[in-house]
C-alpha positions as CSV (number, residue, x, y, z in Angstrom):
1,X,-0.1,-0.1,-0.1
2,X,1.1,3.7,-0.6
3,X,2.3,5.3,2.3
4,X,2.0,8.9,2.8
5,X,4.0,10.7,5.5
6,X,2.9,14.3,6.5
7,X,5.7,16.2,8.1
8,X,4.7,18.4,11.1
9,X,7.1,21.0,12.0
10,X,6.7,23.4,14.8
11,X,4.3,26.3,14.3
12,X,2.7,24.2,11.4
13,X,-0.6,25.5,10.1
14,X,-3.2,23.2,11.3
15,X,-5.3,23.6,7.9
16,X,-2.3,22.5,5.8
17,X,-1.7,19.6,8.2
18,X,-5.4,18.5,8.2
19,X,-5.8,18.6,4.2
20,X,-3.5,15.6,3.4
21,X,-4.7,13.6,6.3
22,X,-8.4,13.9,5.4
23,X,-7.8,13.6,1.7
24,X,-5.5,10.6,1.5
25,X,-7.0,9.0,4.6
26,X,-10.5,8.7,3.1
27,X,-9.5,7.4,-0.3
28,X,-11.0,4.1,-1.1
29,X,-10.2,2.0,-4.2
30,X,-12.9,0.3,-6.3
31,X,-12.8,-2.9,-4.1
32,X,-13.3,-0.8,-0.9
33,X,-9.7,-1.1,0.1
34,X,-7.9,2.2,1.4
35,X,-5.9,3.7,-1.0
36,X,-3.2,5.0,1.3
37,X,-1.5,4.3,4.5
38,X,-1.2,7.8,6.3
39,X,1.3,8.9,9.1
40,X,2.4,12.1,10.9
41,X,6.1,12.3,11.4
42,X,7.8,15.0,13.3
43,X,11.4,15.9,14.6
44,X,9.9,16.0,18.3
45,X,6.9,14.1,19.7
46,X,5.0,17.4,20.6
47,X,4.3,19.9,17.9
48,X,3.3,23.4,18.4
49,X,0.2,24.0,16.0
50,X,-0.5,27.5,17.4
51,X,-3.9,27.2,19.4
52,X,-3.1,23.6,20.3
53,X,-0.4,21.1,20.3
54,X,-0.4,17.6,18.6
55,X,1.5,14.6,19.4
56,X,3.1,12.7,16.4
57,X,3.1,9.0,16.6
58,X,6.1,8.9,14.1
59,X,9.5,10.4,14.3
60,X,11.7,11.3,11.2
61,X,12.4,7.5,10.6
62,X,8.7,7.4,9.3
63,X,10.0,9.3,6.3
64,X,12.5,6.8,5.5
65,X,10.2,4.1,3.8
66,X,7.3,6.6,2.7
67,X,6.2,6.7,-1.0
68,X,5.2,10.3,-0.7
69,X,6.1,13.0,1.9
70,X,3.8,16.0,2.3
71,X,5.3,19.3,3.9
72,X,2.5,21.6,5.4
73,X,3.3,25.1,5.8
74,X,4.1,27.0,9.0
75,X,3.4,30.1,10.6
76,X,7.2,31.2,10.2
77,X,8.1,30.0,6.7
78,X,11.5,31.6,7.1
79,X,12.3,30.4,10.7
80,X,15.0,27.9,11.2
81,X,14.3,24.2,10.3
82,X,15.9,21.6,12.2
83,X,19.2,20.0,10.2
84,X,17.7,16.6,10.8
85,X,14.7,17.4,8.9
86,X,16.5,19.1,6.1
87,X,18.7,16.1,5.7
88,X,15.8,13.4,5.8
89,X,14.1,15.4,2.9
90,X,17.4,15.6,0.8
91,X,17.9,11.6,1.5
92,X,14.2,11.2,0.5
93,X,14.5,12.9,-2.8
94,X,17.7,11.4,-3.4
95,X,16.3,8.0,-3.5
96,X,13.3,8.9,-5.5
97,X,10.6,9.3,-2.9
98,X,7.9,11.8,-4.1
99,X,7.8,15.0,-2.1
100,X,5.3,17.7,-2.2
101,X,4.5,20.9,-0.1
102,X,1.5,22.9,0.9
103,X,1.6,26.7,0.9
104,X,4.5,28.0,2.8
105,X,5.8,24.4,3.0
106,X,7.7,25.3,-0.1
107,X,10.2,27.2,1.8
108,X,11.0,24.1,3.7
109,X,11.8,22.1,0.6
110,X,13.8,25.2,-0.7
111,X,15.9,25.2,2.3
112,X,16.6,21.6,1.8
113,X,17.9,22.6,-1.8
114,X,15.5,20.2,-3.4
115,X,13.8,22.9,-5.7
116,X,17.0,24.2,-7.1
117,X,16.5,24.7,-11.0
118,X,12.9,23.7,-10.7
119,X,9.6,25.7,-11.2
120,X,7.6,26.2,-7.7
121,X,4.7,27.9,-6.2
122,X,3.6,29.1,-2.9
123,X,1.0,31.5,-1.2
124,X,0.9,34.4,-3.4
125,X,1.7,36.8,-0.4
126,X,5.2,34.8,0.0
127,X,5.9,34.4,-3.6
128,X,8.1,37.5,-4.0
129,X,10.0,36.3,-0.7
130,X,10.6,33.2,-2.0
131,X,12.1,34.3,-5.2
132,X,14.4,36.8,-3.4
133,X,15.6,34.1,-1.0
134,X,16.1,31.3,-3.4
135,X,17.1,32.8,-6.9
136,X,17.7,29.4,-8.2
137,X,13.9,28.7,-8.2
138,X,11.5,29.6,-10.9
139,X,8.6,31.1,-8.9
140,X,5.3,31.0,-10.5
141,X,2.6,33.0,-8.1
142,X,-0.2,32.4,-10.6
143,X,-0.9,28.7,-10.5
144,X,-2.6,26.4,-8.0
145,X,0.2,23.9,-8.0
146,X,3.3,22.8,-9.9
147,X,4.1,19.2,-10.9
148,X,7.7,18.6,-11.6
149,X,7.1,14.9,-11.4
150,X,9.0,14.0,-8.1
151,X,8.6,17.2,-6.5
152,X,5.5,19.2,-6.3
153,X,4.5,22.4,-4.8
154,X,1.2,24.1,-4.1
155,X,-0.3,27.7,-3.3
156,X,-1.9,28.6,-0.3
157,X,-4.6,27.1,1.7
158,X,-7.5,25.6,-0.5
159,X,-4.8,24.9,-3.2
160,X,-3.4,22.1,-1.0
161,X,-6.6,20.2,-1.8
162,X,-6.1,20.5,-5.3
163,X,-2.6,19.4,-5.1
164,X,-3.8,16.1,-3.2
165,X,-6.6,15.4,-5.5
166,X,-4.0,15.8,-8.3
167,X,-1.8,13.1,-6.6
168,X,-4.7,10.8,-6.0
169,X,-5.5,11.1,-9.7
170,X,-1.8,10.4,-10.8
171,X,-1.8,7.3,-8.3
172,X,-5.2,5.7,-9.0
173,X,-7.0,7.6,-11.9
174,X,-9.9,10.1,-12.3
175,X,-12.6,7.9,-11.0
176,X,-11.1,7.3,-7.6
177,X,-10.0,10.9,-7.5
178,X,-13.4,12.1,-8.3
179,X,-14.7,10.0,-5.3
180,X,-12.2,11.7,-3.1
181,X,-13.1,15.1,-4.5
182,X,-16.7,14.6,-3.6
183,X,-16.0,13.6,-0.1
184,X,-13.9,16.7,0.1
185,X,-16.8,18.7,-1.3
186,X,-14.4,20.0,-4.1
187,X,-14.5,20.0,-7.8
188,X,-11.5,17.7,-9.1
189,X,-10.2,20.6,-10.9
190,X,-11.2,24.2,-10.0
191,X,-11.9,27.2,-12.3
192,X,-10.3,30.3,-11.4
193,X,-7.4,33.0,-12.0
194,X,-4.7,30.6,-10.8
195,X,-5.0,28.0,-13.6
196,X,-3.5,24.4,-12.6
197,X,-0.1,24.2,-14.1
198,X,0.2,20.5,-15.5
199,X,-3.2,19.0,-15.8
200,X,-5.3,20.9,-18.2
201,X,-7.7,22.8,-16.3
202,X,-11.4,22.6,-17.2
203,X,-12.2,25.5,-19.7
204,X,-13.7,28.3,-17.8
205,X,-17.6,28.8,-17.8
206,X,-18.8,31.9,-16.3
207,X,-21.9,31.0,-14.2
208,X,-24.9,32.9,-15.0
209,X,-23.3,34.9,-17.8
210,X,-24.6,35.3,-21.3
211,X,-22.1,33.0,-22.6
212,X,-23.1,30.0,-20.4
213,X,-25.6,28.6,-22.8
214,X,-23.2,28.7,-25.9
215,X,-20.4,27.3,-23.8
216,X,-22.4,24.5,-22.8
217,X,-23.5,23.8,-26.4
218,X,-19.9,23.9,-27.3
219,X,-18.8,21.3,-24.8
220,X,-21.7,19.1,-25.9
221,X,-20.9,19.3,-29.6
222,X,-17.1,19.4,-29.3
223,X,-16.9,16.4,-31.3
224,X,-18.2,18.2,-34.4
225,X,-16.2,20.1,-36.8
226,X,-17.2,23.5,-35.3
227,X,-16.0,26.7,-36.8
228,X,-16.1,30.2,-35.6
229,X,-19.0,31.0,-37.8
230,X,-20.9,27.9,-36.3
231,X,-20.6,29.2,-32.8
232,X,-21.4,32.8,-33.5
233,X,-24.6,31.6,-35.4
234,X,-25.5,29.5,-32.5
235,X,-24.9,32.4,-30.1
236,X,-26.9,34.7,-32.2
237,X,-23.9,37.1,-32.3
238,X,-21.6,38.4,-34.8
239,X,-18.2,36.8,-35.0
240,X,-16.7,40.2,-33.9
241,X,-19.0,40.5,-30.8
242,X,-18.4,36.8,-30.0
243,X,-14.6,37.2,-30.0
244,X,-14.9,40.5,-27.8
245,X,-17.2,38.8,-25.1
246,X,-15.1,35.7,-25.2
247,X,-12.1,37.7,-24.3
248,X,-14.0,39.4,-21.6
249,X,-15.6,36.7,-19.8
250,X,-13.3,33.7,-20.5
251,X,-9.9,35.3,-21.2
252,X,-9.7,33.1,-24.3
253,X,-11.1,32.7,-27.7
254,X,-13.9,30.5,-28.8
255,X,-11.5,28.1,-30.5
256,X,-8.9,27.9,-27.7
257,X,-11.7,27.1,-25.4
258,X,-13.1,24.6,-27.7
259,X,-9.7,22.9,-28.0
260,X,-9.3,22.9,-24.2
261,X,-12.8,21.2,-23.8
262,X,-11.7,18.5,-26.4
263,X,-8.5,17.8,-24.6
264,X,-10.3,17.5,-21.4
265,X,-12.7,15.0,-22.9
266,X,-9.7,13.2,-24.5
267,X,-8.0,12.8,-21.0
268,X,-11.3,11.2,-19.8
269,X,-11.4,8.7,-22.7
270,X,-7.4,7.7,-22.4
271,X,-8.0,7.2,-18.6
272,X,-11.2,5.1,-18.7
273,X,-11.4,3.3,-22.1
274,X,-9.0,1.1,-24.3
275,X,-10.0,3.2,-27.4
276,X,-6.9,3.8,-29.8
277,X,-5.4,7.4,-29.9
278,X,-6.7,7.6,-33.4
279,X,-10.4,6.9,-32.4
280,X,-10.2,9.1,-29.6
281,X,-9.0,12.0,-31.8
282,X,-12.0,11.6,-33.9
283,X,-14.4,11.0,-30.9
284,X,-13.5,14.4,-29.5
285,X,-13.4,16.4,-32.7
286,X,-9.9,16.8,-33.8
287,X,-9.8,16.4,-37.7
288,X,-6.6,14.0,-37.6
289,X,-4.6,12.0,-35.1
290,X,-1.6,14.5,-35.9
291,X,-3.7,17.6,-34.8
292,X,-4.9,15.9,-31.9
293,X,-1.3,14.9,-30.6
294,X,0.0,18.2,-31.2
295,X,-2.7,19.9,-29.3
296,X,-3.0,17.5,-26.4
297,X,1.0,17.8,-26.0
298,X,0.8,21.5,-26.1
299,X,-2.1,21.6,-23.3
300,X,-0.9,18.8,-21.0
301,X,2.8,18.6,-21.8
302,X,2.9,15.1,-22.6
303,X,1.7,12.7,-25.5
304,X,-1.6,11.0,-25.5
305,X,0.1,7.8,-24.9
306,X,2.2,9.0,-22.1
307,X,-0.7,10.4,-20.4
308,X,-2.5,7.0,-20.6
309,X,0.4,5.2,-19.2
310,X,0.7,7.7,-16.3
311,X,-3.3,7.9,-15.5
312,X,-4.9,4.9,-16.6
Protein backbone atom coordinates (compact mmCIF):
# COMPACT_ATOMS: atom_id res chain seq x y z
CA UNK A 1 0.00 0.00 0.00
CA UNK A 2 1.18 3.53 -0.79
CA UNK A 3 2.43 5.26 2.37
CA UNK A 4 1.98 9.03 2.76
CA UNK A 5 4.03 10.67 5.50
CA UNK A 6 2.91 14.16 6.55
CA UNK A 7 5.74 16.14 8.16
CA UNK A 8 4.60 18.28 11.09
CA UNK A 9 7.09 21.04 11.95
CA UNK A 10 6.74 23.39 14.90
CA UNK A 11 4.16 26.15 14.24
CA UNK A 12 2.57 24.02 11.53
CA UNK A 13 -0.55 25.54 9.97
CA UNK A 14 -3.41 23.27 11.12
CA UNK A 15 -5.35 23.60 7.87
CA UNK A 16 -2.31 22.57 5.83
CA UNK A 17 -1.68 19.64 8.15
CA UNK A 18 -5.27 18.43 8.11
CA UNK A 19 -5.73 18.61 4.34
CA UNK A 20 -3.54 15.63 3.34
CA UNK A 21 -4.71 13.63 6.37
CA UNK A 22 -8.34 13.99 5.31
CA UNK A 23 -7.87 13.59 1.55
CA UNK A 24 -5.52 10.61 1.56
CA UNK A 25 -7.07 9.05 4.65
CA UNK A 26 -10.50 8.83 3.00
CA UNK A 27 -9.46 7.47 -0.41
CA UNK A 28 -11.01 4.12 -1.22
CA UNK A 29 -10.23 1.94 -4.20
CA UNK A 30 -13.02 0.38 -6.31
CA UNK A 31 -12.87 -2.83 -4.23
CA UNK A 32 -13.25 -0.88 -0.98
CA UNK A 33 -9.63 -1.10 0.17
CA UNK A 34 -7.94 2.08 1.45
CA UNK A 35 -5.81 3.75 -1.17
CA UNK A 36 -3.17 5.00 1.26
CA UNK A 37 -1.55 4.40 4.60
CA UNK A 38 -1.16 7.84 6.26
CA UNK A 39 1.17 8.79 9.11
CA UNK A 40 2.20 12.04 10.83
CA UNK A 41 5.94 12.42 11.41
CA UNK A 42 7.83 15.04 13.42
CA UNK A 43 11.30 15.80 14.69
CA UNK A 44 9.91 15.98 18.22
CA UNK A 45 6.92 14.03 19.59
CA UNK A 46 4.98 17.17 20.60
CA UNK A 47 4.42 19.81 17.93
CA UNK A 48 3.22 23.39 18.46
CA UNK A 49 0.28 24.00 16.11
CA UNK A 50 -0.62 27.50 17.30
CA UNK A 51 -3.81 27.30 19.34
CA UNK A 52 -3.10 23.70 20.31
CA UNK A 53 -0.39 21.07 20.30
CA UNK A 54 -0.34 17.70 18.59
CA UNK A 55 1.41 14.46 19.38
CA UNK A 56 3.06 12.76 16.44
CA UNK A 57 3.17 8.96 16.54
CA UNK A 58 6.14 8.80 14.19
CA UNK A 59 9.55 10.42 14.30
CA UNK A 60 11.65 11.30 11.27
CA UNK A 61 12.32 7.61 10.76
CA UNK A 62 8.75 7.45 9.44
CA UNK A 63 9.91 9.35 6.36
CA UNK A 64 12.47 6.73 5.37
CA UNK A 65 10.09 4.17 3.86
CA UNK A 66 7.33 6.56 2.76
CA UNK A 67 6.28 6.65 -0.89
CA UNK A 68 5.15 10.27 -0.64
CA UNK A 69 6.13 12.98 1.86
CA UNK A 70 3.86 16.01 2.31
CA UNK A 71 5.32 19.16 3.90
CA UNK A 72 2.59 21.51 5.24
CA UNK A 73 3.22 25.21 5.73
CA UNK A 74 4.25 26.86 8.97
CA UNK A 75 3.37 30.17 10.56
CA UNK A 76 7.00 31.29 10.19
CA UNK A 77 8.16 29.99 6.81
CA UNK A 78 11.57 31.66 7.01
CA UNK A 79 12.31 30.37 10.50
CA UNK A 80 15.04 27.79 11.15
CA UNK A 81 14.35 24.18 10.20
CA UNK A 82 16.05 21.41 12.21
CA UNK A 83 19.06 20.11 10.25
CA UNK A 84 17.81 16.55 10.74
CA UNK A 85 14.60 17.47 8.88
CA UNK A 86 16.52 18.98 5.96
CA UNK A 87 18.79 15.94 5.80
CA UNK A 88 15.79 13.59 5.82
CA UNK A 89 14.17 15.49 2.93
CA UNK A 90 17.39 15.47 0.89
CA UNK A 91 17.83 11.74 1.46
CA UNK A 92 14.23 11.07 0.48
CA UNK A 93 14.55 12.96 -2.79
CA UNK A 94 17.90 11.35 -3.53
CA UNK A 95 16.37 7.88 -3.37
CA UNK A 96 13.34 8.80 -5.47
CA UNK A 97 10.62 9.46 -2.88
CA UNK A 98 7.90 11.81 -4.09
CA UNK A 99 7.85 15.02 -2.06
CA UNK A 100 5.20 17.75 -2.09
CA UNK A 101 4.63 20.97 -0.16
CA UNK A 102 1.49 22.86 0.77
CA UNK A 103 1.50 26.67 0.94
CA UNK A 104 4.57 27.95 2.79
CA UNK A 105 5.91 24.42 3.09
CA UNK A 106 7.67 25.32 -0.17
CA UNK A 107 10.17 27.28 1.94
CA UNK A 108 11.12 24.09 3.76
CA UNK A 109 11.77 22.26 0.50
CA UNK A 110 13.72 25.27 -0.74
CA UNK A 111 15.83 25.29 2.42
CA UNK A 112 16.64 21.63 1.78
CA UNK A 113 17.83 22.54 -1.72
CA UNK A 114 15.49 20.13 -3.49
CA UNK A 115 13.82 22.87 -5.57
CA UNK A 116 16.98 24.32 -7.12
CA UNK A 117 16.57 24.64 -10.87
CA UNK A 118 12.87 23.80 -10.72
CA UNK A 119 9.62 25.72 -11.10
CA UNK A 120 7.66 26.11 -7.86
CA UNK A 121 4.79 28.00 -6.31
CA UNK A 122 3.64 29.04 -2.85
CA UNK A 123 1.04 31.36 -1.33
CA UNK A 124 0.92 34.46 -3.53
CA UNK A 125 1.70 36.70 -0.56
CA UNK A 126 5.01 34.90 -0.08
CA UNK A 127 5.96 34.38 -3.73
CA UNK A 128 8.24 37.43 -3.98
CA UNK A 129 9.97 36.50 -0.73
CA UNK A 130 10.58 32.97 -1.98
CA UNK A 131 12.05 34.29 -5.23
CA UNK A 132 14.36 36.71 -3.40
CA UNK A 133 15.60 34.14 -0.89
CA UNK A 134 16.04 31.37 -3.45
CA UNK A 135 16.98 32.82 -6.84
CA UNK A 136 17.71 29.35 -8.21
CA UNK A 137 13.98 28.56 -8.16
CA UNK A 138 11.59 29.76 -10.88
CA UNK A 139 8.66 30.99 -8.80
CA UNK A 140 5.23 31.05 -10.45
CA UNK A 141 2.64 32.80 -8.24
CA UNK A 142 -0.25 32.38 -10.69
CA UNK A 143 -0.90 28.64 -10.41
CA UNK A 144 -2.59 26.35 -7.92
CA UNK A 145 0.25 23.85 -7.99
CA UNK A 146 3.34 22.84 -9.92
CA UNK A 147 4.09 19.21 -10.73
CA UNK A 148 7.74 18.55 -11.55
CA UNK A 149 7.22 14.81 -11.42
CA UNK A 150 8.99 13.86 -8.21
CA UNK A 151 8.78 17.23 -6.46
CA UNK A 152 5.53 19.20 -6.29
CA UNK A 153 4.52 22.48 -4.67
CA UNK A 154 1.15 24.15 -4.14
CA UNK A 155 -0.18 27.61 -3.47
CA UNK A 156 -1.95 28.67 -0.29
CA UNK A 157 -4.74 27.15 1.76
CA UNK A 158 -7.29 25.37 -0.45
CA UNK A 159 -4.71 24.82 -3.21
CA UNK A 160 -3.41 22.04 -0.98
CA UNK A 161 -6.67 20.22 -1.71
CA UNK A 162 -6.08 20.62 -5.43
CA UNK A 163 -2.57 19.23 -5.05
CA UNK A 164 -3.67 16.23 -2.99
CA UNK A 165 -6.49 15.39 -5.41
CA UNK A 166 -4.02 15.67 -8.28
CA UNK A 167 -1.76 13.14 -6.55
CA UNK A 168 -4.68 10.79 -6.02
CA UNK A 169 -5.47 11.10 -9.70
CA UNK A 170 -1.87 10.34 -10.62
CA UNK A 171 -1.84 7.28 -8.39
CA UNK A 172 -5.31 5.82 -8.95
CA UNK A 173 -6.95 7.55 -11.92
CA UNK A 174 -9.77 10.03 -12.31
CA UNK A 175 -12.62 7.86 -10.99
CA UNK A 176 -11.01 7.33 -7.56
CA UNK A 177 -9.92 10.98 -7.48
CA UNK A 178 -13.44 12.11 -8.32
CA UNK A 179 -14.79 10.13 -5.37
CA UNK A 180 -12.16 11.74 -3.12
CA UNK A 181 -13.14 15.17 -4.47
CA UNK A 182 -16.80 14.56 -3.68
CA UNK A 183 -15.92 13.56 -0.11
CA UNK A 184 -13.97 16.82 0.18
CA UNK A 185 -16.88 18.75 -1.40
CA UNK A 186 -14.42 19.99 -4.02
CA UNK A 187 -14.40 19.95 -7.81
CA UNK A 188 -11.66 17.67 -9.11
CA UNK A 189 -10.27 20.66 -10.97
CA UNK A 190 -11.16 24.21 -9.97
CA UNK A 191 -11.87 27.12 -12.23
CA UNK A 192 -10.29 30.44 -11.38
CA UNK A 193 -7.45 32.85 -12.00
CA UNK A 194 -4.79 30.44 -10.76
CA UNK A 195 -5.02 27.87 -13.55
CA UNK A 196 -3.68 24.46 -12.67
CA UNK A 197 -0.23 24.06 -14.07
CA UNK A 198 0.23 20.56 -15.48
CA UNK A 199 -3.17 18.94 -15.72
CA UNK A 200 -5.25 20.84 -18.26
CA UNK A 201 -7.78 22.93 -16.38
CA UNK A 202 -11.44 22.65 -17.21
CA UNK A 203 -12.29 25.43 -19.70
CA UNK A 204 -13.77 28.28 -17.73
CA UNK A 205 -17.55 28.68 -17.88
CA UNK A 206 -18.75 31.95 -16.32
CA UNK A 207 -21.83 30.90 -14.37
CA UNK A 208 -24.91 32.97 -15.02
CA UNK A 209 -23.28 34.89 -17.87
CA UNK A 210 -24.80 35.31 -21.29
CA UNK A 211 -22.14 32.98 -22.69
CA UNK A 212 -23.02 30.05 -20.45
CA UNK A 213 -25.60 28.51 -22.84
CA UNK A 214 -23.26 28.65 -25.85
CA UNK A 215 -20.36 27.28 -23.81
CA UNK A 216 -22.53 24.36 -22.71
CA UNK A 217 -23.52 23.81 -26.34
CA UNK A 218 -19.86 23.91 -27.42
CA UNK A 219 -18.91 21.32 -24.81
CA UNK A 220 -21.80 19.05 -25.84
CA UNK A 221 -20.89 19.39 -29.51
CA UNK A 222 -17.11 19.43 -29.22
CA UNK A 223 -16.93 16.26 -31.32
CA UNK A 224 -18.28 18.15 -34.34
CA UNK A 225 -16.16 20.14 -36.78
CA UNK A 226 -17.21 23.50 -35.36
CA UNK A 227 -16.05 26.76 -36.90
CA UNK A 228 -16.07 30.26 -35.46
CA UNK A 229 -19.01 31.02 -37.73
CA UNK A 230 -20.94 27.99 -36.38
CA UNK A 231 -20.44 29.17 -32.81
CA UNK A 232 -21.40 32.75 -33.65
CA UNK A 233 -24.52 31.57 -35.47
CA UNK A 234 -25.62 29.45 -32.51
CA UNK A 235 -24.99 32.31 -30.07
CA UNK A 236 -26.89 34.82 -32.19
CA UNK A 237 -23.89 37.16 -32.20
CA UNK A 238 -21.59 38.45 -34.89
CA UNK A 239 -18.13 36.86 -34.92
CA UNK A 240 -16.61 40.18 -33.85
CA UNK A 241 -18.96 40.54 -30.87
CA UNK A 242 -18.50 36.87 -29.96
CA UNK A 243 -14.71 37.24 -29.91
CA UNK A 244 -14.92 40.35 -27.75
CA UNK A 245 -17.26 38.78 -25.21
CA UNK A 246 -15.18 35.60 -25.07
CA UNK A 247 -12.08 37.63 -24.28
CA UNK A 248 -13.92 39.61 -21.62
CA UNK A 249 -15.66 36.67 -19.94
CA UNK A 250 -13.30 33.73 -20.39
CA UNK A 251 -9.92 35.28 -21.16
CA UNK A 252 -9.75 33.08 -24.24
CA UNK A 253 -11.02 32.78 -27.81
CA UNK A 254 -13.89 30.47 -28.78
CA UNK A 255 -11.61 28.04 -30.61
CA UNK A 256 -9.00 27.99 -27.82
CA UNK A 257 -11.79 27.26 -25.32
CA UNK A 258 -13.12 24.52 -27.61
CA UNK A 259 -9.68 22.90 -27.95
CA UNK A 260 -9.29 22.74 -24.18
CA UNK A 261 -12.74 21.19 -23.81
CA UNK A 262 -11.74 18.56 -26.36
CA UNK A 263 -8.49 17.84 -24.57
CA UNK A 264 -10.36 17.38 -21.27
CA UNK A 265 -12.73 14.89 -22.94
CA UNK A 266 -9.72 13.12 -24.44
CA UNK A 267 -8.06 12.86 -21.03
CA UNK A 268 -11.16 11.16 -19.65
CA UNK A 269 -11.29 8.69 -22.55
CA UNK A 270 -7.57 7.92 -22.27
CA UNK A 271 -8.04 7.17 -18.57
CA UNK A 272 -11.23 5.14 -18.76
CA UNK A 273 -11.28 3.34 -22.13
CA UNK A 274 -9.03 1.18 -24.27
CA UNK A 275 -9.82 3.15 -27.43
CA UNK A 276 -6.89 3.89 -29.69
CA UNK A 277 -5.45 7.38 -29.81
CA UNK A 278 -6.66 7.65 -33.40
CA UNK A 279 -10.24 6.79 -32.40
CA UNK A 280 -10.20 9.21 -29.47
CA UNK A 281 -8.93 11.99 -31.76
CA UNK A 282 -12.01 11.58 -33.92
CA UNK A 283 -14.38 11.10 -30.97
CA UNK A 284 -13.45 14.44 -29.40
CA UNK A 285 -13.52 16.41 -32.64
CA UNK A 286 -9.97 16.70 -33.94
CA UNK A 287 -9.70 16.39 -37.69
CA UNK A 288 -6.63 14.18 -37.60
CA UNK A 289 -4.59 12.18 -35.06
CA UNK A 290 -1.59 14.40 -35.78
CA UNK A 291 -3.52 17.58 -34.93
CA UNK A 292 -4.83 15.87 -31.79
CA UNK A 293 -1.36 14.79 -30.63
CA UNK A 294 0.06 18.26 -31.22
CA UNK A 295 -2.74 20.03 -29.35
CA UNK A 296 -2.82 17.49 -26.52
CA UNK A 297 0.92 17.84 -25.89
CA UNK A 298 0.69 21.62 -26.08
CA UNK A 299 -2.00 21.66 -23.39
CA UNK A 300 -0.83 18.87 -21.06
CA UNK A 301 2.90 18.76 -21.72
CA UNK A 302 2.88 15.04 -22.61
CA UNK A 303 1.75 12.86 -25.50
CA UNK A 304 -1.61 11.04 -25.35
CA UNK A 305 0.16 7.67 -24.97
CA UNK A 306 2.36 8.95 -22.15
CA UNK A 307 -0.70 10.41 -20.43
CA UNK A 308 -2.51 7.05 -20.66
CA UNK A 309 0.45 5.23 -19.16
CA UNK A 310 0.60 7.71 -16.27
CA UNK A 311 -3.11 8.01 -15.47
CA UNK A 312 -5.01 4.95 -16.62
